[in-house]
PLY file of the C-alpha trace (Angstrom):
ply
format ascii 1.0
element vertex 300
property float x
property float y
property float z
element edge 299
property int vertex1
property int vertex2
end_header
-14.32 14.59 3.36
-13.06 12.33 0.81
-9.10 11.71 0.48
-8.20 8.83 -1.81
-4.39 7.64 -0.30
-2.34 6.50 -2.85
1.09 4.46 -1.68
3.90 3.83 -4.62
2.55 6.99 -6.02
5.30 8.01 -8.71
5.23 4.37 -9.87
3.99 3.85 -13.12
0.63 2.31 -11.82
0.25 4.74 -8.64
0.62 7.93 -11.38
-2.19 6.21 -13.56
-4.20 6.41 -10.69
-3.12 9.81 -9.52
-3.90 11.33 -12.85
-7.39 10.15 -13.26
-8.40 11.28 -9.60
-7.14 14.21 -10.04
-8.48 14.77 -13.76
-12.03 13.49 -11.78
-11.46 16.83 -9.57
-11.11 13.94 -6.57
-8.75 15.02 -3.65
-5.38 12.61 -3.14
-3.31 12.32 -0.65
0.55 10.60 -2.76
2.39 8.92 -0.25
5.89 8.90 -1.19
9.76 7.75 0.07
11.61 10.07 -1.96
10.73 13.74 -1.27
12.91 14.49 -4.06
9.69 13.11 -6.03
7.24 15.17 -4.47
7.05 18.39 -6.90
5.43 17.14 -9.80
2.32 15.53 -7.54
2.08 18.73 -5.71
1.64 20.41 -8.97
-1.46 17.90 -10.04
-2.98 19.38 -6.79
-2.15 16.55 -4.22
-1.58 16.54 -0.69
1.91 14.90 -0.13
2.73 12.68 2.76
6.13 10.38 3.75
6.10 6.98 4.64
8.45 4.04 4.51
6.96 0.87 3.55
8.37 -0.82 6.67
7.06 1.61 8.44
3.59 1.00 9.71
3.36 3.29 12.28
3.83 6.32 9.55
1.76 4.33 6.96
-1.13 4.59 9.62
-0.67 8.44 9.96
-0.57 8.73 6.01
-3.44 6.87 5.87
-5.68 8.69 8.45
-9.25 9.79 7.39
-9.17 8.07 4.22
-11.92 7.37 2.03
-10.10 4.51 0.65
-6.59 3.67 0.26
-4.42 2.07 -2.91
-1.67 -0.23 -1.87
1.07 -1.92 -3.87
3.39 -4.09 -2.29
7.53 -2.86 -3.62
9.41 -5.56 -4.92
13.26 -5.23 -4.53
14.80 -7.41 -7.18
18.20 -6.78 -6.22
17.65 -7.86 -2.09
19.60 -11.13 -1.18
16.11 -12.37 0.52
13.64 -10.45 -1.78
11.09 -13.13 -0.72
11.42 -12.07 2.90
11.70 -8.72 2.47
8.46 -8.53 0.35
6.99 -10.80 3.54
7.50 -8.05 5.54
6.30 -5.51 3.69
3.28 -7.04 3.72
2.84 -7.74 7.29
3.59 -3.96 8.36
0.91 -2.53 5.71
-1.33 -4.88 7.00
-0.36 -3.35 10.54
-0.97 0.24 9.19
-4.31 -1.18 8.17
-5.30 -2.58 11.33
-4.36 0.62 13.28
-5.53 3.32 10.74
-8.87 1.73 9.80
-9.60 2.72 6.42
-13.35 2.16 5.16
-12.04 0.42 1.80
-8.35 -0.79 0.94
-7.20 -1.88 -2.69
-4.87 -3.76 -2.92
-2.83 -4.31 -6.43
-2.26 -7.90 -6.54
-1.06 -10.60 -9.38
-2.60 -13.08 -11.68
-2.08 -16.48 -10.48
-2.52 -15.37 -7.03
-5.60 -17.89 -6.68
-2.54 -20.79 -7.16
-2.09 -22.94 -4.35
1.00 -24.77 -6.38
4.25 -22.68 -6.01
4.23 -20.50 -8.85
7.42 -18.70 -7.46
6.99 -14.50 -7.30
3.27 -14.94 -7.23
3.01 -16.60 -4.16
4.10 -13.51 -2.59
0.76 -11.85 -3.77
-1.26 -14.78 -2.42
0.30 -14.48 0.71
-0.54 -10.44 0.77
-4.00 -11.59 -0.20
-4.05 -14.21 2.61
-2.71 -11.57 5.19
-5.00 -8.55 3.58
-8.17 -10.80 4.15
-7.39 -10.86 7.79
-8.15 -6.75 8.34
-10.95 -5.25 9.37
-11.92 -3.53 6.32
-13.94 -3.90 2.78
-11.17 -4.95 0.83
-10.60 -5.13 -3.21
-7.76 -7.22 -4.78
-7.07 -6.07 -8.56
-4.99 -8.82 -9.97
-2.48 -7.51 -12.68
-1.28 -9.36 -15.59
2.16 -9.09 -17.11
2.62 -5.38 -17.51
3.53 -4.76 -21.33
6.24 -1.98 -20.09
8.55 -4.76 -18.97
9.44 -6.13 -22.38
10.95 -2.32 -23.01
13.87 -4.09 -20.85
14.50 -5.88 -23.73
15.28 -3.21 -26.22
18.88 -2.96 -25.69
19.67 -6.08 -26.63
17.50 -6.51 -29.54
18.74 -3.09 -30.92
22.22 -4.30 -30.96
21.53 -8.13 -32.10
18.25 -8.19 -33.47
17.27 -10.97 -30.85
14.85 -10.90 -28.27
15.42 -13.88 -25.85
12.21 -15.03 -24.48
11.08 -17.56 -20.86
7.46 -17.54 -22.23
7.56 -21.06 -24.49
6.72 -21.78 -26.57
7.04 -18.86 -28.87
3.35 -18.68 -30.30
1.41 -19.35 -26.83
-0.58 -15.90 -26.47
-0.45 -14.94 -22.50
-2.18 -12.15 -21.12
-0.64 -8.79 -20.71
-1.58 -5.61 -19.90
-0.62 -1.26 -19.91
0.49 -0.68 -16.05
-1.40 2.92 -16.88
-4.67 0.97 -18.22
-4.48 -1.18 -14.59
-3.85 2.45 -12.92
-7.18 3.66 -14.64
-9.04 0.57 -13.54
-7.95 1.32 -10.15
-8.91 4.63 -10.33
-12.28 3.45 -11.58
-12.87 1.22 -8.74
-12.17 3.56 -6.10
-14.70 6.42 -7.31
-17.36 3.78 -7.07
-17.82 2.69 -3.62
-20.19 -0.55 -4.46
-20.87 -2.44 -1.62
-19.63 -5.97 -2.12
-20.08 -7.41 1.52
-17.22 -8.72 3.89
-15.48 -10.99 1.07
-13.06 -9.43 -0.68
-13.83 -8.08 -4.64
-11.35 -9.79 -6.90
-11.19 -7.78 -10.17
-8.65 -8.88 -12.90
-7.17 -6.88 -15.27
-5.52 -7.27 -18.70
-5.24 -5.86 -21.99
-7.28 -5.76 -24.94
-5.96 -8.89 -26.15
-3.39 -11.59 -25.46
0.04 -11.41 -27.34
2.56 -13.65 -28.05
6.38 -13.88 -27.79
6.62 -13.39 -31.02
4.57 -10.19 -31.69
5.87 -9.02 -29.25
9.59 -9.48 -30.96
7.96 -7.86 -33.96
6.83 -4.62 -31.97
10.04 -4.25 -30.63
11.47 -4.18 -34.35
8.93 -1.78 -35.33
10.01 0.45 -32.59
13.92 -0.11 -33.21
13.25 0.12 -37.12
14.95 -2.90 -37.86
14.25 -6.46 -37.68
13.61 -8.40 -34.28
12.99 -12.11 -33.74
11.90 -13.54 -30.70
14.74 -16.41 -29.21
13.92 -19.34 -26.73
16.12 -18.60 -23.97
17.04 -22.30 -23.02
15.53 -23.23 -19.69
18.76 -24.09 -17.93
20.28 -20.65 -19.15
17.12 -18.52 -17.23
18.78 -18.24 -13.82
21.96 -17.05 -14.80
20.44 -14.61 -17.46
18.39 -13.09 -14.49
21.34 -12.54 -12.33
23.72 -11.09 -15.23
20.72 -8.45 -15.62
20.94 -7.58 -11.62
18.53 -9.54 -9.83
19.66 -11.23 -6.83
19.46 -15.13 -6.62
16.65 -15.46 -4.19
14.44 -13.17 -6.89
15.64 -15.01 -10.20
14.79 -17.80 -8.32
11.05 -16.69 -7.52
10.81 -15.36 -11.60
12.21 -18.38 -12.58
9.63 -20.90 -11.12
7.16 -18.30 -12.41
8.28 -19.06 -15.58
8.00 -22.50 -15.01
4.28 -22.06 -14.46
3.26 -20.05 -16.87
4.67 -22.17 -19.78
1.80 -24.35 -18.49
-0.95 -22.16 -19.05
-1.22 -21.98 -15.08
-1.24 -17.89 -15.08
-4.27 -16.26 -16.01
-7.64 -14.89 -14.51
-9.06 -17.31 -11.74
-11.84 -19.28 -13.13
-15.33 -18.35 -11.50
-14.32 -15.50 -9.31
-14.76 -11.44 -9.84
-14.54 -10.21 -13.25
-12.13 -9.27 -16.18
-11.65 -6.12 -17.10
-9.73 -5.39 -20.04
-7.43 -1.71 -20.54
-7.34 -0.26 -24.30
-3.79 0.20 -24.58
-2.05 -1.71 -27.75
1.55 -3.16 -27.19
2.96 -0.97 -29.71
1.44 2.51 -27.44
2.64 1.15 -24.28
6.33 0.38 -25.95
6.44 4.29 -27.55
7.79 5.99 -24.46
10.80 3.73 -24.30
11.61 4.26 -28.18
15.45 4.94 -28.03
14.87 8.34 -29.64
11.92 9.37 -27.30
13.78 8.77 -24.18
16.72 10.65 -25.44
14.95 13.75 -26.42
13.59 14.00 -22.69
15.28 16.56 -20.37
0 1
1 2
2 3
3 4
4 5
5 6
6 7
7 8
8 9
9 10
10 11
11 12
12 13
13 14
14 15
15 16
16 17
17 18
18 19
19 20
20 21
21 22
22 23
23 24
24 25
25 26
26 27
27 28
28 29
29 30
30 31
31 32
32 33
33 34
34 35
35 36
36 37
37 38
38 39
39 40
40 41
41 42
42 43
43 44
44 45
45 46
46 47
47 48
48 49
49 50
50 51
51 52
52 53
53 54
54 55
55 56
56 57
57 58
58 59
59 60
60 61
61 62
62 63
63 64
64 65
65 66
66 67
67 68
68 69
69 70
70 71
71 72
72 73
73 74
74 75
75 76
76 77
77 78
78 79
79 80
80 81
81 82
82 83
83 84
84 85
85 86
86 87
87 88
88 89
89 90
90 91
91 92
92 93
93 94
94 95
95 96
96 97
97 98
98 99
99 100
100 101
101 102
102 103
103 104
104 105
105 106
106 107
107 108
108 109
109 110
110 111
111 112
112 113
113 114
114 115
115 116
116 117
117 118
118 119
119 120
120 121
121 122
122 123
123 124
124 125
125 126
126 127
127 128
128 129
129 130
130 131
131 132
132 133
133 134
134 135
135 136
136 137
137 138
138 139
139 140
140 141
141 142
142 143
143 144
144 145
145 146
146 147
147 148
148 149
149 150
150 151
151 152
152 153
153 154
154 155
155 156
156 157
157 158
158 159
159 160
160 161
161 162
162 163
163 164
164 165
165 166
166 167
167 168
168 169
169 170
170 171
171 172
172 173
173 174
174 175
175 176
176 177
177 178
178 179
179 180
180 181
181 182
182 183
183 184
184 185
185 186
186 187
187 188
188 189
189 190
190 191
191 192
192 193
193 194
194 195
195 196
196 197
197 198
198 199
199 200
200 201
201 202
202 203
203 204
204 205
205 206
206 207
207 208
208 209
209 210
210 211
211 212
212 213
213 214
214 215
215 216
216 217
217 218
218 219
219 220
220 221
221 222
222 223
223 224
224 225
225 226
226 227
227 228
228 229
229 230
230 231
231 232
232 233
233 234
234 235
235 236
236 237
237 238
238 239
239 240
240 241
241 242
242 243
243 244
244 245
245 246
246 247
247 248
248 249
249 250
250 251
251 252
252 253
253 254
254 255
255 256
256 257
257 258
258 259
259 260
260 261
261 262
262 263
263 264
264 265
265 266
266 267
267 268
268 269
269 270
270 271
271 272
272 273
273 274
274 275
275 276
276 277
277 278
278 279
279 280
280 281
281 282
282 283
283 284
284 285
285 286
286 287
287 288
288 289
289 290
290 291
291 292
292 293
293 294
294 295
295 296
296 297
297 298
298 299
């Protein structure tokens, strides 16, 4: 019997994968941490399983009889030692894979996971890929560019001040970004088509239809808010404190700062000559539309 097991089922990527799989009529077991969020997924026809990412035994049970498993490692931005927490989660996931031995695993990874220098938080996705390579199952790494939806976090300050602070420097430099929904749809495509790629992991890079600059992103926020919004360089010296004021732990904020430094050197992108690049169709304005203030206020 075919059964696709999707962890992170209530996240943007997981929900998009599940929606596509169910539209194709494929059986899905949605794995949740919070039973209160089960109803919408059950309404889609999903089988529901409960498992904490830190519980390897429960994860292995959820993977039982899977045709393929989709994994995404949760990141806890407010945890004091976010990097250690994520590395522990990676180890528990690997233990669950080794115990359940599903035929295929698709892991959502990150642009820059191939870098051997320290790219901050992306180094943790490199650690994930290295650990999962040791598992006895066919592995697919879907490396995602920065999610377009992340820019919605600037709507409040942009609406109040007309300014969108940016760590992407210079403001005119284009960089890859992608809708989380497109990543979920790409993942579903990869799960539905079981291609024999041999013992080595298959690597797919996922990004949007084109690259954007911080200047273009500010303009998109302005259109959403129906007011003028300009991008403003956030001074490097202010990065850490600004991120911590936003609620991130010192450790997690430091990981983001280091990623920003590497990003601004133009090093975060698809790994040259490895795997393939798949492009989503969602433009930035479309990805941000659900976050428009009047849309959010109208949702019960």
